[in-house]
N, C-alpha and C positions, 0 to 999 in steps of 0.2 A: 240127666247128667251124661248118660251114654252118648246121646246125640251131640252134646256139646263137645265131648272128647273127640268124636269122629270129625266134627267140623274143624277143630283145631288141627288135627292131623292132616286133613285135606288142604287146609290153607298153608300150613308150614311146608308140606312136601311139594306143593305146587308153586312155591314162591320163586318168582323169576329173578329176584335180585340177589339170591344166594348162589354163587357158582357151584355147579355140580362137578366135582373133581373126580372123574373116573376114567378108565381107559377108553371107554366108548366115545368120549368127547374129544379124544386126541386125534391128531392126524394119522392116517394109515401108515405113513412112512416111519413114524416113531413109535407105533403101538407096541412092537415087539420089545423095544428098549424100555418103554413104560412098564410093561408087565414084569420085566426083570427088576426094575428099580422098585416097583411096588412091593416086591418080596422083602426088601430091606426097609423101605420107607412107605408105609401104607398111605392110601389116599393121596398119592402123588400123581400129578398129570403134567407131563412134559410137552410143551408146545414147540413146534418147529420154528427156527428163526425166520424172520420176515424182512424182506428188502423194502425199505420205505421209499416210495416215489410220490413226492408231493407235486401239487400244481406248479410250484416254482421250479421243480426239477424238470418237468416237461418243457417249460419255457426255456430253461437253460440248455438242455440237450438238443432242442430243435432250432437253436440259433444257426443262421447261415455261417459257414466257415470263414476264417480270415484269409485274405489274399496272401498275407505273410505273417506267420505266427510270431508274435513278440516274445522276447525272453523276459520273464519277470521273477522276482524273488520275494519271498515272505519270511521275514525274520521272526515276527511274533504277532499274534492277534489276541490280545489279552481281554480279560474281564475287567473293565474299568468302572464298574458300578460300585464295587466295594460293599455289596449287600450280602446279607446272610439269610438263610431260611428262617422264617418266622414260626415260632411255636409259642403257644400260650404258657406263660409262667416258666419258660425254660430258656436257657442260654444255649443256642445251637451254633456251632462253628462251621457247619456246612455252608457252602456258597449257594446263593439263590439261582445262579445260572451256571452252565457248563464251563469248565476250564479248558475244554478242547477246541476252542475257537480257531486255533491255527490249523488243526487237522481238518476242520469243517471248511475253512476257507480254501485250503489247498485242494481238497476234494472238489469243491465247486469250480475252481479254476481249471482243473483237469477234466471236468465233466462238460464244460462249456463247448457247445457245438459238437458233442461226441468226441472230444479230445482234439479238435481241430483249431483251437484258439490260442492257448498259451503254452509256451515251454517254460515250465516252472523248475527253477534250480533250487537245490537244497541249501538252506541257510539256517534253519531253526536248530538243526543238529549237525552243524558243519564240522564241529570238533571230531565227531565220529567218522565223518567222511575223510577228513584230513588224515586221521590216524590210520584208517584202512588203506589209503593211498600210499602212506609211508611204509606200511607193511608189505604191500605189493611191490613197491620199488626196492626195498631192501632184500626181499626174497629173490627177486630176479637178479639183483646184483650178486648175491651169494652164489647163485647157480649159473651165473654168466649167461643169462638168457636175455639177449638183446633183440630177439626176433619181434617182440611186441612191446612197444612203448606205451606209457600212460598218456592218454590224450589230455590236453590242457583243459582246465575247468572253464565252463561257460561263465561269462559275466552278464549280469542283468542290465537291461536298458532302463527298466522301471522297477522301483521298489514299492511294494504295496504294503501300506501301513494302515492302522486304524484299530478298532476294537469294539467290544460290546459296551456301548456308552450309556445305556439306560435300561432299567427294569422297574417299571412303575406298576405297583400292585393296587388292586381294589379301585381302579379308576371308575368303574361302574359296577354297581351291584343292586340286586333287587329280588323280588319274588312275589308270589301270590298264593293264597290258600283259602280253603272254605271248609266249614264243618256244619253238619246237621245231624241231629239225633245221635250224637256220639261217634259219627263216622266223618273223618276228615281226610283231605288231600292237600299237599303243598308242593310248590316248586320254588327253586331259588337259583340264582346264577351270580357269577362274578367275572369281571373282565380285567385282565392284566395286559401289559404291553412291553415287549422287548424291542430295543432299538440298537442298530449297529451302524458303524460308519467306516467307509473305505476311502483311502486317498492314494493316488499314484504320484510318485516322486521321481523326477529325472535323476539318474545317477551321474550325469555329466554336469548338470548345473545346480542340482539341489532344489529346483523349482517344483512346486506342487502343480501338477498338470491336470489332475482329475480329482474330484471329490464328490461322493454320493452318500446318502443315508437311506436306510430302509427300516421299516418297523413291521412287527407281526403281533396280532392280538393273541392272547392266551385265555381261553374260555374254560370256566369251571361251572358245572351245572349239577343240580341234585333234585331228585323227586322223592317225596315221602308219602306214605299212606298209613293211617292209624285208625283203630277202632277202640272205643272206650264205652262199654255198655254194662248195665246190670240186667241179669236174667233171672228167671225163676223167682218171681215175686220180689224182685230187687234185693235178693239175698246173696247172689253169686255174681262176681265181677268177671267180665271177659275183657282182656286188653291185648290188642294185637298191633304190632308196629312193623312196617316194611319200608324199605327205602334203598336207593342206589344213587351214587354220585360218580360223575365222570370229570376227570381233570386232564386237560390237554397237556401234553408233554412239553416242558420248558425247553428241553434239548432239541426236540423236533421243531419247535417254533423258532428257536435261534438259528437252526440250520436253514429254515425257510427264509428268514430275514437275510441271512448271508447270501443265499442263492439269488434272492431278488436284488440285492445290492450288486452282485457280480453282473447280472443282466443289465442293470442300469449303468454300471461302470463301462461295460463293453459298448453300449449304445452311445454314451457320452463321448467316449474316445473316438467312435466312428464319426459323430457329428463334428467334433473339433479337429478331425483330420490326423489324429495320431496313429490310426490304423484304418483299415477299410474292410468291410464285409463283402464277401463275394455275392454278386447278384444271382438270384435264383435262375436256373436255366429256363430259357424260353420267355423270360420277362420282357425282353426288348425285341423279341422276334415278332415278325409281322404275322 
């Protein structure tokens, strides 16, 4: 019995699937803060924020610069899927995908080529911009300050529209497992897909000039291990379960799909002659 207790303690304390939340596991930069917080909230581990750089981000930022930066506007980039998060036997009103598509698209447009591709004008919150310009104008008129005038607002040659048009869940799922002598191990996975669409509209004619779509898979995987055995002449039962699951972030996947769509959008515009990429230096040199 004593040996069985020792075995259980060793297994549970060495379990890799249970996070160990202590100060030693935190980053050195925030360890002092963690120690202070732990005095008020025990077993708290604060992790430092992380900048997410995806493969699509690398493709986006490494694009050759534009010969002439076009001015574009983004009014809205909505979730058009209409889907809600799924929970068994529960009504959940949370959306399945992020509602920050406009912010993600603007960030991707400003990131393209390291900021050398698009001049993006504010349209999503234009009411705030107009109000602030009115405040500036009225303040200067009250103080008779005519030294500096307000510059005219830029107008966009192309309006970028579109949205998140699809979030398909459980497109592919499966797993495998095996058990022998009361000891078993299993693996399972599920694959979802998020799809986005972008189109460029001419402000002068209203014609749709460019249209691209991109998708990104969202992978969820889990691994489990269990033991179910009788010991000591089949009079005592030992049962152990262990497992871990990893779910790819839907927001990060949506961002990756948007960045991939912006890369395709830029290349399509270059192919159709609406703008031109600068040729890398030395490409045509002898």
